[in-house]
C-alpha positions, 0 to 999 in steps of 0.5 A: 750403097748410096744411102750414107752412114752415120759419119757420111750422110746421104749424098756426102760421098757423091758431093765429095767426089764432085768437089775434087773434080772426080767421077763415080758410077757403078755397074752390075754383072750377073753376080756382083755390083761394082762401085768405082770412082775416077779421081786424082792420085792425091785423093785416093786416101779419101776415097778409100776412107769413104769406101771402107766406111760404107762397106762396114757402117752403111745405114739401112733403115726399114724404109730404105730396105722396103724401097729397095726390096722389090728392086732386088727381087726383080733383078734376082728372079728369073722366069720359070724354067729359064736362066738367061745367064746360065751359059755366061756363068758356065763360060766365066766360072765353069760349072758352079760347084759349091767350092767355086761359088764360095770362093767367088762370093768372097767380098773384095776391095780392089784398087787398080791404077790405069796400067791395070785398067785400059779404059781409064786415063793415064795415072787415074786410080780407081777404087772398086768395091764389089758385093756379090749377090751369089749364084745359087740364090734364085731358088730362094726367091719368091716365084709369085712376084708379078711381071709388073714388079719385074718391070718396076725393078728394071726401071728403078734407076730411071725412077732414082734419076728422075727423083733426084732431078725433080728434087734439084729443080724444086730446090732451085725454084724455091731458093730463087723464089725466096731470094735465098739466091738472088736471081739478079746475079744470073748472067743470061745468054742471048737465047735467055735459056742458058745462064750462069750463076757466079759462086764468088766464095769458091771461085766457081760458076753454076752453068744452067743449060736450060733455065726458064722464067716461070709464074710468080717471078720464079725460075724453072730448071729444065736442063743440065747443071754443071759446075765450072772451076777456075781452070775451066774444067767442069763436072755435072751436078746430079745430086741435090746434096752436092748442089746445096753444099756447092751454093751454101757459101753464097746463100743470102741468109746463113742457115741455122746450125744443122739446118742444112743437114736437116733439109738434106735429110728431108729431101732424101726422104722426099725422094724415096717417097717420090720413087715409091709413089711413081712405082705405084703409079706405074702399076696403077696406070696399067690397071686403070687402062684396063678399066677404061677399055672395059668400060668403053669410056672415051678416056680418063675423064670420061671414065670418071664421069661415067663411074663416079659422082662429081665430088669423088671424080674431082677428088680422084683428080686431086689425088692424081695431082698429089704426085707433083705437089706444091711446086715451091716445096723442095721437100714435097713428099717428106714425112720424116719418121713415118714408116713406108707402110704408113706412107702408103696407107695414108698418102693420097698418091696411093689412093688411100682411104683413111678412117676418121674417128668421131670422138666426144669432147666435153662442151665446156672445154671447147672454143668453137668458131662459127659464123651466125648463119651456120648455127651451133657446131652441133647443129651444123654437124647434125645437118651435114653428117646426119647418119654419122651424127645419129651413130655418135649420139647412140654411142654416147647414150650407150655410155649413159652420157647426154649428147647435149654435154658433148661435142663431136671431135674428129680425129685422124686414124694415125693421130689417134693411135700415135699421139692422142691416146698418149698425150691426152691420156689424162683427159681421157681418164678424167672424162673430158675426152672419149676417144672411142666413137663412130667412124667415117671413111675419107679420101686424103687430099693433096694436103694429106690432112684435108679429108673428103668423106667417101659418101654418095652425096657430097659432104664438107671437107674435114681438115685435121691436125696430124703431128707428122713432120711434113715438108720440113714443118710440123702440121698443126691447126693455128688459131688464125686458120680456125678463125679465118676458115669459116670466113673464107668458106662464107666468101666462096659460098657468096661467090658461088650463090650470086646470079653472075656466077651462073654463066661462068659456072657452066663454062667452068664445068665444061672446061675443067681447067679455066684460064687464069684470067677467068679465075682472076676476074671472079673476085673483081666481078663479085666485088663490083656486084656486091657494091652495086647491090649493096650486099654485106661483105663476108670479111668485114669483121676480120 
C-alpha cells in the first residue's frame, strides 16, 4: 500500500503527511490491515484524495509483488493442524459462516472524528482504510513453505525499516560529501554529535541526534532525524523521499528536470533489492552456520581457508561485502528495469554464478590495448585460459574458420540475451561477430560486472560492459578505462614483484585487513625503491 500510484509516486503520501505535520501508521489484525493518518481537520480532503487514489490505482509491478509474496505467505500460513486465532475469530465474529465471511470481507473506507476514537487527540480526524485478507484463505496457501520463510515474513517490517534508514544515511553521506549541502552550514552541539541544519527557504531546521565525522571529509548519520518548524513543533523523518523533498530548495545545485523523481525511483529500487538481499542472507547465514559446525572449523575465515582455494575464498568475502556496497552510492543496489529473478541470478549478494560466452570477433574490426610485456591479445588469452582457448579454437574450426582471423570476445550472459543479439544482429549476419562459442562460469564481484572465473587455479578477472542502469548510470567500458587498465595492472604487478614486498606480503596475508597506514606507505616505498634501483616507471607513457 506504500508503493505509490502514477499520480503519487512512492513515498509522496508519507512526505505529504510529514509536510503538514501529521502522522501515519498501520496495524494488522487477524483478518484485515488498517492504514490511518492523524492530521488537522483542514487537510482531511487531501488525505481522502490520497487514500482514494491508492485504493484504486496502486502500482503493483512484478518486482513489487515478488518482494512481498513471501511476506504474505508467511503471515497467512498457520502451522499444520493449529489455528492460533481460531478462538479470537469465534469471539469476534461467531462461527465463520459463508454469509458472515462475505459480509465481513467487504472492503470499507471509514472516516471518524476523535469523538468516535478515544485514543486520538480532540478534533483530530483519522482516515482508516481496510483491505481484509479473508478468513477462509488458509487452505489455499502452500503448505510446503519453510519455517525460515515464516521467520523472514515476521521480520519484514524490520527489513523495510532498516532499508529506509540505510537509504537515508547513504543519501546524507553522499550529499554532504559532494557539497550538494554545505557541511559548513551545520550547527554543532558541544558533544559534536547532535547537529542542526537550517533550511532557510522553508523556515525549518533539520535536527540530527547523532551525526559523526567520517573518513574523506564525509559525515555519517547514526541517529534520528527530525524536522523542526517555526512553531517549535517537530516530526521524525523516516522516509528518503520526504527527506529529499525537504532539503530540495536548499541544494547548492538545482537538479535537472525530473532528476529528483528519477533519483527517488532509483532509491526505491535500491531499497527493494536491499530487503531482498538481506532476506536471502538470513537464510544463508543459517545454512553457513550448519556447514561451519559440521566442518569443525574455528570460524567463518577458518571454514573458507579449509574448504576453498585462496582466490575463491577472497571472492566469497567480496560477495559477502556486496550487501553494503560503496558507501557513497545512495542508489547502491538499483538495477532499474531488471526483474527480481534476474537481480537474484546475476548479483553477488546472492552468491550468483554467471556464465560468460566466449564469442568470436573479426580481428580487423578490433582495437586491442596491451603492454609490450603481455604480447598479443590472442597470446595472452591462450596462456591465461588454456582450456577455454582450446574449446574456442575447436569451435571456430568446426565452422570452417581460421582462428588466426578472429579474436575471443567475452560477453556477459544477460548482455548477450538482452542487448548483443538485438543491437549487433547486422554484424552477426555479415560474419563480423560469431555470438556462439565456449562458456566459462564466473563469480560476479561487488561491482556486478567484474567477474572471477570459478576455477581451481586462479585466473584473471574479466570486466565487461552490461547495459543495465545501475546506481543511476549506464555501465559501459570507456576508452579511458581500456587504456588505463593494462597500465594499472602493470603498476600493481610491479609492486607485488619487488623485493621489499616480501615482508609486507607475509604480514598482509596473516592479517587480512591491513591498517590504512600500511596501504598508504606501499606506493611511497615502491617509488623510493624504484628511484634507488633506477627501475622504469610503468606509468611513464600515460
